[in-house]
C-alpha positions as MATLAB code, in Angstrom:
seq = 'MGIYGSAKNTIAYKGTAYADIRGEDIISLSSNVYECYSVYEMAVGLSTTDNTQTWSSLYYVINEVNTFLENIESNRAVVGDLYNQYVSEAKFLRALSFYYLNKLYALPYKLGADSKSIPLRLKAVNSPDDNNLACSTVSAVFEQILSDVSEDNLLSLPKANKSYEGITRATQAAARVLKQRVYLEKEDWKNAILQGEAIAGYNLLGSLSQVFDNNINAEVIFSFPMSDTNKGTDQTALAYYYSTGNIFILDDVLGYYSIPEYALPYDTRISDLTTEKDSKFLLRKFKDSNTYLDWVPIFRYAEVKLNLAEAYYNDNQVGKAKQALKDVRHRSIPEEKDLLVIDELQGDKLIKAIYNERRAEFVGEGLRSIDIHRRGEAFNKRNGVYQPTDGGYIWPIPTSERIVNNLIE';
ca = [
      86.970  108.011   97.889;
      89.401  110.917   97.924;
      90.939  109.547  101.120;
      91.425  106.151   99.487;
      93.168  107.878   96.581;
      95.491  109.756   98.921;
      96.369  106.558  100.785;
      97.099  104.805   97.497;
      99.502  107.564   96.463;
     101.900  106.506   99.214;
     101.125  102.970  100.379;
     100.541  101.332   96.989;
     103.505  102.878   95.243;
     106.736  103.777   96.979;
     105.434  102.650  100.359;
     105.408   99.069   99.088;
     108.702   99.532   97.256;
     110.358  100.896  100.408;
     109.104   97.990  102.485;
     110.624   95.542   99.998;
     113.927   97.225   99.315;
     114.738   97.593  103.016;
     114.797   93.801  103.283;
     117.382   91.364  101.965;
     115.333   89.584   99.305;
     115.597   92.412   96.773;
     118.650   94.206   95.364;
     118.505   97.703   93.931;
     120.682   98.308   90.879;
     119.836  101.998   90.690;
     121.765  104.803   92.371;
     119.032  107.329   91.608;
     117.703  108.999   94.767;
     114.263  109.165   93.116;
     114.265  105.370   92.760;
     114.497  104.411   96.446;
     118.296  104.490   96.556;
     118.507  106.172   99.961;
     116.056  103.662  101.390;
     117.999  100.723   99.964;
     121.255  102.097  101.360;
     119.615  102.602  104.789;
     120.734  106.217  104.494;
     117.494  108.148  104.903;
     118.265  111.498  106.529;
     116.358  114.457  107.946;
     115.794  116.058  104.546;
     115.902  113.040  102.248;
     113.120  113.278   99.660;
     111.800  109.801  100.453;
     111.529  110.751  104.116;
     109.859  114.122  103.591;
     107.369  112.833  101.026;
     106.415  109.752  103.020;
     105.829  111.716  106.211;
     103.860  114.525  104.597;
     101.725  112.292  102.380;
     100.710  109.873  105.157;
      99.880  112.734  107.500;
      97.907  114.256  104.639;
      95.780  111.102  104.649;
      95.406  111.293  108.421;
      94.365  114.934  108.246;
      91.855  114.149  105.511;
      90.356  111.490  107.779;
      90.233  113.801  110.774;
      88.630  116.565  108.714;
      86.102  114.112  107.272;
      85.197  112.752  110.712;
      84.637  116.244  112.076;
      82.565  117.411  109.124;
      80.420  114.326  108.712;
      78.859  114.971  112.124;
      77.027  118.004  110.779;
      75.911  116.111  107.683;
      74.468  112.935  109.156;
      71.102  113.598  107.540;
      72.733  113.569  104.117;
      74.728  110.397  104.821;
      71.815  108.534  106.364;
      72.208  104.800  106.936;
      75.778  104.817  105.596;
      77.068  107.014  108.415;
      78.596  104.224  110.519;
      80.164  102.538  107.490;
      81.763  105.747  106.232;
      83.146  106.579  109.674;
      84.594  103.077  109.990;
      86.137  103.207  106.500;
      87.810  106.525  107.304;
      89.140  105.201  110.600;
      90.493  102.113  108.850;
      92.513  104.331  106.494;
      93.786  106.394  109.429;
      94.821  103.215  111.246;
      96.589  101.915  108.138;
      98.495  105.206  107.809;
      99.536  105.175  111.482;
     100.660  101.556  111.014;
     103.001  102.378  108.122;
     104.386  105.476  109.859;
     105.149  103.489  112.997;
     106.979  100.892  110.905;
     109.440  103.484  109.624;
     109.791  105.966  112.466;
     109.782  103.882  115.643;
     111.518  101.006  117.371;
     109.807   97.620  117.214;
     107.225   97.138  119.950;
     109.173   94.225  121.466;
     112.280   96.409  121.866;
     110.616   99.591  123.037;
     106.881   99.621  123.660;
     107.263  102.812  125.686;
     109.741  104.477  123.339;
     108.722  107.466  121.236;
     106.985  106.866  117.952;
     105.079  109.554  116.031;
     102.621  112.367  116.804;
      99.202  110.792  117.173;
      97.082  113.308  115.305;
      93.377  112.771  115.953;
      92.097  116.273  115.213;
      92.113  118.207  111.956;
      94.948  120.683  111.529;
      93.305  123.994  110.631;
      95.893  126.555  111.723;
      99.635  126.757  112.498;
      98.847  126.441  116.197;
      97.542  122.928  115.531;
     100.951  121.776  114.330;
     102.474  121.470  117.793;
     102.045  117.908  119.029;
     104.525  115.685  120.862;
     105.286  112.133  119.836;
     103.245  109.347  121.399;
     104.720  106.008  122.426;
     104.765  102.926  120.226;
     102.242  101.336  122.578;
      99.887  104.322  122.339;
     100.022  104.264  118.536;
      99.107  100.579  118.503;
      96.257  101.167  120.916;
      94.907  103.880  118.626;
      95.130  101.566  115.633;
      93.213   98.903  117.547;
      90.663  101.513  118.574;
      90.152  102.646  114.976;
      89.492   99.041  113.907;
      87.717   97.989  117.097;
      85.016   95.335  116.993;
      82.302   97.983  117.126;
      83.837   99.885  114.230;
      84.616   96.922  112.023;
      81.110   95.475  112.375;
      79.884   98.575  110.536;
      81.982   97.528  107.525;
      80.746   95.172  104.784;
      81.562   91.483  104.977;
      83.556   89.591  102.359;
      82.414   90.458   98.862;
      84.201   89.351   95.696;
      83.500   92.565   93.808;
      85.294   95.782   92.908;
      84.076   97.618   96.011;
      84.503   94.523   98.178;
      88.231   94.458   97.403;
      89.105   98.130   96.961;
      87.309   99.427  100.070;
      87.566   98.481  103.728;
      85.762   95.352  104.853;
      85.508   93.532  108.144;
      88.212   91.137  106.944;
      90.610   93.943  106.001;
      90.215   95.470  109.451;
      90.835   92.078  111.055;
      94.058   91.515  109.091;
      95.342   94.876  110.303;
      94.419   93.924  113.867;
      96.099   90.560  113.373;
      99.327   92.299  112.311;
      99.263   94.491  115.419;
      98.677   91.497  117.704;
     101.570   89.648  116.055;
     103.773   92.651  116.753;
     102.678   92.652  120.381;
     103.206   88.854  120.516;
      99.598   88.541  121.630;
      99.211   85.199  119.932;
      95.735   84.351  121.201;
      94.190   87.563  119.877;
      96.057   87.146  116.590;
      94.450   83.702  116.315;
      90.996   85.048  117.173;
      91.216   87.675  114.442;
      92.534   85.235  111.846;
      89.948   82.585  112.582;
      87.158   85.174  112.369;
      88.021   85.933  108.723;
      85.712   84.007  106.423;
      84.536   84.150  102.827;
      87.997   83.920  101.241;
      90.126   81.070   99.915;
      93.483   80.416   98.284;
      93.340   80.336   94.499;
      94.794   77.422   92.552;
      98.036   79.304   91.931;
      99.536   82.589   93.031;
      99.780   83.791   89.438;
      95.980   83.758   89.265;
      95.902   86.364   92.023;
      97.852   88.792   89.841;
      96.179   87.839   86.558;
      92.672   88.638   87.805;
      92.421   91.548   90.214;
      88.961   90.681   91.554;
      89.225   87.256   93.131;
      88.465   85.272   96.276;
      91.981   85.545   97.766;
      92.576   89.298   97.811;
      91.088   90.954  100.893;
      92.153   94.551  100.240;
      93.855   96.013   97.194;
      94.558   99.414   95.669;
      93.129   99.528   92.119;
      94.486  101.329   89.075;
      92.726  102.972   86.154;
      93.757  104.937   83.090;
      93.086  108.179   84.936;
      94.477  107.164   88.341;
      97.615  105.054   88.354;
     101.306  105.020   89.055;
     103.954  106.558   86.844;
     107.661  106.216   86.178;
     109.487  106.046   89.535;
     106.274  105.216   91.435;
     104.517  102.212   89.829;
     105.749   98.810   91.023;
     106.071   97.506   87.456;
     108.537  100.325   86.805;
     110.800   98.937   89.532;
     110.417   95.203   88.951;
     109.693   94.490   85.295;
     112.832   95.607   83.459;
     115.621   94.141   85.579;
     117.311   97.557   85.675;
     116.211   98.614   89.158;
     114.914   95.866   91.501;
     115.971   92.229   91.140;
     115.830   89.191   93.413;
     118.883   88.581   95.577;
     120.095   85.046   94.903;
     122.913   85.314   97.478;
     121.304   86.532  100.713;
     117.628   86.405   99.743;
     115.153   83.553  100.079;
     115.972   82.741   96.450;
     119.314   81.358   97.667;
     117.651   78.737   99.916;
     117.123   75.470   97.993;
     113.735   74.687   99.554;
     112.435   78.115   98.503;
     113.732   78.301   94.944;
     112.493   75.019   93.542;
     111.983   75.185   89.760;
     108.631   73.411   90.075;
     107.399   75.889   92.678;
     104.834   77.773   90.585;
     105.790   80.983   92.380;
     109.175   80.520   90.705;
     108.084   79.137   87.347;
     105.149   81.526   86.856;
     106.268   84.685   88.628;
     110.035   84.942   88.157;
     112.273   84.979   85.132;
     116.006   85.090   84.419;
     117.413   87.857   82.231;
     121.114   88.468   81.695;
     121.957   86.344   84.769;
     119.570   88.424   86.873;
     116.410   87.120   88.489;
     113.310   89.242   87.981;
     110.020   89.194   89.854;
     106.992   89.090   87.543;
     104.089   89.865   89.859;
     103.818   93.378   88.459;
     104.255   93.045   84.704;
     102.497   96.011   83.129;
     105.435   98.282   82.402;
     103.571  100.020   79.575;
     100.364  101.278   81.185;
     101.061  100.628   84.910;
      97.603   99.204   85.561;
      98.716   96.436   87.953;
      96.649   96.526   91.126;
      98.597   96.426   94.394;
      97.283   93.899   96.946;
      97.804   94.925  100.571;
      96.093   92.025  102.355;
      95.670   88.504  100.966;
      94.153   85.427  102.529;
      97.529   83.691  102.237;
      98.845   86.193  104.775;
      96.014   85.350  107.152;
      97.037   81.689  106.883;
     100.719   82.353  107.587;
      99.893   84.832  110.341;
      97.879   82.027  111.906;
     100.724   79.552  111.393;
     103.081   81.828  113.335;
     100.539   82.510  116.074;
      99.599   78.819  116.375;
     103.263   77.877  116.710;
     103.822   80.383  119.497;
     100.597   79.275  121.193;
     101.793   75.635  121.231;
      99.254   74.546  118.625;
     101.907   72.920  116.460;
      99.549   70.727  114.438;
      97.499   73.734  113.341;
     100.679   75.680  112.573;
     101.880   72.920  110.245;
      98.533   72.669  108.490;
      98.321   76.408  107.855;
     101.873   76.308  106.465;
     100.948   73.357  104.250;
      97.876   75.157  102.927;
      99.973   77.979  101.525;
     103.068   76.063  100.478;
     101.380   73.122   98.831;
      99.195   75.181   96.558;
     102.491   76.118   94.841;
     104.587   72.969   95.419;
     103.187   69.422   95.188;
     103.632   67.839   98.601;
     105.136   64.676   97.127;
     107.900   66.722   95.443;
     108.595   69.077   98.322;
     112.125   69.044   99.756;
     110.674   70.517  102.937;
     108.871   67.770  104.874;
     106.623   69.885  107.056;
     105.403   67.017  109.229;
     108.975   66.384  110.391;
     109.688   70.005  111.383;
     109.921   70.869  115.054;
     110.953   73.849  117.158;
     113.194   76.422  115.507;
     113.093   74.581  112.176;
     109.319   74.920  112.005;
     109.154   78.618  112.853;
     112.020   79.337  110.457;
     110.086   77.538  107.725;
     107.058   79.736  108.439;
     109.226   82.862  108.280;
     110.830   81.791  104.998;
     107.479   80.869  103.492;
     106.348   84.437  104.093;
     109.399   85.657  102.173;
     108.732   83.364   99.208;
     104.997   84.057   99.144;
     105.006   87.850   99.567;
     108.188   89.018   97.874;
     107.366   92.263   96.088;
     104.327   92.903   98.279;
     106.045   94.840  101.040;
     105.967   92.381  103.947;
     109.594   91.394  104.426;
     110.924   94.502  106.149;
     107.711   94.730  108.171;
     108.427   91.238  109.503;
     112.085   92.036  110.227;
     111.094   95.165  112.107;
     108.326   93.630  114.215;
     110.608   90.815  115.361;
     113.366   93.255  116.302;
     115.801   91.537  113.950;
     118.716   93.029  112.045;
     118.534   93.924  108.364;
     121.191   91.626  106.897;
     121.830   93.024  103.429;
     124.572   92.952  100.837;
     125.502   96.511  101.732;
     125.765   95.821  105.455;
     124.112   94.564  108.620;
     121.860   97.080  110.361;
     120.853   96.545  113.966;
     117.780   98.241  115.498;
     120.067  100.721  117.288;
     121.987  101.651  114.120;
     121.341  104.776  112.111;
     119.086  104.058  109.147;
     117.075  101.324  110.863;
     114.624  103.945  112.118;
     113.947  107.007  109.980;
     114.358  110.397  111.654;
     111.305  112.633  111.807;
     112.001  114.980  108.875;
     113.129  118.572  109.122;
     109.894  119.686  107.441;
     107.968  118.514  110.528;
     110.488  119.817  113.033;
     110.262  123.320  111.573;
     106.508  123.607  112.202;
     106.110  121.372  115.258;
     107.849  122.845  118.295;
     107.113  119.778  120.412;
     109.173  117.334  118.333;
     112.214  116.272  120.367;
];
């Protein structure tokens, strides 16, 4: 459980905020470097606090996993029948950490599968001599992620379970969503479909607001929980960034909110989960600005559906792609009132609709910049256009790592 807590400290807080603010759907009004300003400006440098903290905290998780995996071997008698499950849970958290590191510190797979990514640490660091490790390739990092959530490993995890532990700890479905993301990045559409179709036991709720009103529900696959003794704070909790309108707001010029089909007033994602304040548009998914007890969902069944829609489209299963898109969109917008007639969409218009639906559905949940990166697209923001080869698109490995690791180039 300590490893879960360490992962939450980065992924659920600023990790999600970074992933949002790098995209074009959110504007930052703050110039405070402790409130993601450097990330928003695409100006993360070698010693930027956001860079140093992200790197060190995610590798802390990875080292905790590696230490746990080494030590559990000599304690199998104590663990008993839970041995395989615990090993698989730890590997899931290592894979998730590698995934987020690769998203920030490496080129997209489609632009540089053999380019350098990050050091692939698979052994516990116990002395200074252990620090020296060269960077692996993007492809090698993805292969390790897939190995950590392999079929053999994930079958040791529990199946879908609408309970506290079933949502806050790794399950077979959570591992499959992570695999699905990797296969989408590799444009391995058939395997992305296989993973998505293998996920069962979940369904879309009647409205998206219900997902955030009740943390334990049949749509959330994996989420980081909060409690009075373990939660975010000022400058870390998502409600701190989104709820006041002083830091993060929706971009109604370049963001999805500017596209008529994705800002319909009768779209319940708009009517229930956004509000206007002083001519600014606020996201209301994370509302608890007093106690910061909002849970942070990482994987939802709606993502599985839209992952499938994208994979179906690219696998020439257009009918299935349209249906998966309809399933998500029409739980928020009545089909008879929808300006977007999905049945009439073909080619580029259909895939663009799937992309935009992801933006409207997951704003605030950290998916937008992940999608931009994996497709090798530019970040087209109010403060500039950033191509994959531009400074700021990929974060530099921080000075703190370069000082202790002599093999970093």
